[in-house]
N, C-alpha and C positions, 0 to 999 in steps of 0.2 A: 877191749871191753865187750862185754856180753849184755845184750838187751833183747827185748821182744817189741815187736811192732804189729799195730792191728790196723789193717786197712779198711776203711769204711765198712765195719761190722763182719769182716771176714775172721777166720780163725787167726790166732797170734802166730807170728811168723819169728823165729829164733834168728837173731843176728849177732854176728861176731865180727868185730873190726880190729885188725891187727895193724899196728905200725911196721912198716919194712925198714930197712937200713937207711933209706933215703926219708927226710922228714915228710916229703909231699908224696909218697907212695904208701898206699894202705891195701891190705888184702881184705875183702868183704865175703864172709860166707853167710849165705842165706838158706835157711829152712833146715829141716831134718836130712835132706838129700845131701847137704854140704856143697852146694853148687857155689864155687868160689869165683870171685871176680877181683881182678887187680884194677884199682882206681888211682889215679894220679891228681892231686889236687893242683891246678894250673893257677887259679886265682881266687879270691874271695873279698868281695867288698859288699858289707852288709849282708843282706840276704841273698845276694847273687853269687852263685858258685859256678866257676867254669872247671870242668872235670875231664880228664880223658880217661875213657872206659874202653879198654881195648885199643883200636885204632880210630875211635871215634871222638871228636871234641863234643862236650855236651854242656849247654848252658842251663842250669837249674836255679829257680827261685825257691827259696825257703825262708817261710815265716811262721812264727809261733802265734797261735789263736786260742787262747786259754789252755786247756790240756792237750789240745792237738797241734800237730805240725802240718801245715799245708805246703805241699810241694807242687810246683808248677814245672813241668817237664814235657817236652815234645808236644806241647800245645793242650795238655790234659792237666787237671788238677786233681791232686790226691790228698785226702785229709787222713793223716796217720797218727795213731796214739802210740807213743814210745814210752816203754816202760824199762827202766834199769833193773835188769834181771836179779841182780844181787839184792837191792830193795824191796822189790816185789816179794821175793821168797822170804826175806827176813820178816816183813810185815806178815806174811802168811804163816810163818814158823812160830810166831808168837800167838796164835789163836787160842783164847781161853775158854770158849764154850761155857760161859756163866760160871756157875759154882761147880761145875763138872771137872774133869781132869784139864790141865794146860798141856798143850803140846809142843814140841820143838822139833822142827824138821832142818835138815840141812839147807842151808842157803845156796849152796853150790856144790858140784862135784868136788870130792878131795878126800885127803887121807886123814884119819884119826892119830893125831899125835899123842894126845894125854887124855884120859877118862878122869875127870875130877870128881864127879858124883856117881855113885852106884844105887841100883835098888835098894830102897829102905832108907837112903839118906834124907835127913831134913834139910831143906833149902828155903832161902828167902828170895824174893824177887830181885833179879840182878845177879845172884850168884852164879859163878862159872859152873858150867856142867861137863863141858868137854872142849878141847882145842883142836881145831880141824885146819890142816894146811891145804890151802888152795891157791892156784896161781902164784907160788912161791912166797905166800904170806901165811902166817899163823893167825888165826880168829877164834878168839874164845866165845863160845855160844853161851847165852846166859839164861838163867831160868825166867820164864815168864810170869811165875806167881809164886807166892809162898806155899809150902806144902811139903810133901813127902815124894820122893821118887818112886812111882808105882811101876814104870818100865824103862829099863836102860837096854837100848837095842844096838850098842856099839862096844867094840873093843879096840884097845890100842893096835895099830898097824892096819886096821881095816879100811877098805876104800868105801866111801859112800858117794850116792847120785845126789844131784840137787832135788830138793823136794823130799827126800827121804826120812821116814819117821826116825827120830833118834830117842827122844824122851817123851814120858807122860808123866805129869805131876798132878797129885791129888790133893 
């Protein structure tokens, strides 16, 4: 799972959580520097989590308050906003800009499998524009509005980064 977290007004921090072979063991990578931590879930009851982080056993209280997650750890309380990175980029990718061009951005890094619409093609809202393979899944990205493809910045086989501009629709 990839996400972003924003701690009490600081810059967003990228987080990647990967399940290991054992169900209770996870690798967590924080930030652009890629600091990886191995964490074992020992127990969870409601909002109380007992984790093994390295050689230390840590008790963490986790509560959701509206849009925030409040984490009590080591005698301090942290208010964190967590964003599912794929959903956040999907919302941003469908930015319409009023009557102007609609844009479509890549939701996450991946490889272009098939280009469905090219520059000059007419499209309707929801028409498939491109298929991108990411995390071993193929995702069809759709047109955010009716119009004509003004710009197509992808080719089959091309790798794209998350947030990269793929199409402009007028």
